[in-house]
N, C-alpha and C positions, 0 to 999 in steps of 0.2 A: 879186583875185578876190572876188566878193560872195556872201554866203550867202542873201540875199533881195533880189530885184529886183521892183519894182512896174512893171507895164507897162500904163499906161492905153490904151484903144482906143476910137475912136468909129466904127469901121467904115469909115474913109475910103480904105483901100487902100494905106497906106504902110507896111504890116506888114513887108514883106521886109527893108527897111533896119533897122527896129527889131529884128527877130528876129536879124539878123546881129550886131548890137551886143550883144544880151542873151546870145546863145549864147557869145560871146567872153569876156564878163565874169562869168558865173555859175560858182560853185564846182561841182565834179563832183557833190557832194551837196546842192546849193543848190535853192532854191525860186523859182519864177517865179510871180508873182501878176499874172493878167490881170484888169483891172478895166474896166468900162464904167458910165458915169453916165448914167442917163436922167433927162431933166428931168421935172419934176412941175409941172403947171399946176394953178392953183386956179380955182374958179368966180368968176364976176363977174356982175354984173346983166345983162349983155348975152349970156351964154352959157348954154347948157342944161347942167345938172349931167351928164346922160347922155352928152352930146357930149365933155366934158372928161374924164369917166371913161374913155370909149373912146380918146381921144388919149393918155392916160396909159398905158392898157394897151398900146397900140400902141408908145409910146416904149420901155416896159420890155421888150417882146418883141424890138425891134430891138437893144436892148443886150445882151440874152441871145444873140441870133444873133452880135453882134459879137464877144463873148468866145469863143463856140464856134468861129467862123470863124478867129480869131486862134490858138486852141489847136490847131487841126488843121494848121496851118502848121508847128508844131514837131515834130521827130522824137519818136518815143515814149518814148526814153530820158530824157526831161526830167521833173522833178517839177513839175507845174503845178496851180495852184489858180485857179479862176475865181470872180469876185465881180461881182454887178451891184447897184447902188445908185441910189436917186434923190436928186436934189439938184443943187446948182450945181457944175459940174465941177471947177474948180480947188480949191475948198474941200474937196470930197469926196475928191479925189485925195490932197491933203496930209494930210487927216485919216486916211484909209485907210492911207497909208504909215506914219503913226505907230502906229495900231491893230495893224498887221500886223508891226511892228518891221522894216520894209524899210530896206535900207541905201542903196538907189539907186532913183531914179525914171528910166525911159527913156521920154521923150515926144517925139512928132513936133512939129516946129517949126510946122507947119500941119496942119489937119484938114479937116473937111467944109466949111469956109467957103470953101476954094479960094484962100486968100490966097497971093499970089506967094511962091515959095520963098525970097526974100531978106528977107521980113518975118516976124517971129516972130508967130504967132497968139495971140489974146487969152488963151486958156486956158493955153497954154505959157507965156506971159509971167507970168500970175498964179501958176502954179505955181512958177516960178523965184523969185518974190517971197515966196511964202508958205512954201516948204518948208524944213525944218529939217535935211534931209539932202541929199545929193548929188543933182543932177538933170543927167541927160545928155540934151541937146537934139539930136535927130537931124534934120539938114536933109535935105529931100527932093529927089531929083533926077529 
């Protein structure tokens, strides 16, 4: 049983299987940390600053919605913390796991990209390579 589990989400809809794994692995008094990472675009010569700022705001709002949607799927008796950050997903996930002293990362094998269930998504693959703690890769059915 784990005391702290990091559960990254991109809002892709594979939450039920991930939640099932987390609820079976968390200590009775443990903490579940739901994380969503919003990409952050930077301006270039071909894009208006106002447009980029609006897109970044939209990405952040979508990430906030993703963690809240995931949180609502858990029964009320779980200790849940939600975090939204901007950055590159795999790096931000592994860094947050370290910062939060998580003991396990539970991540979906594929996310929004719709990659076939037998192929590991690029974010999940990078988390597996970068993580210094255990990673549970949930294959979606």
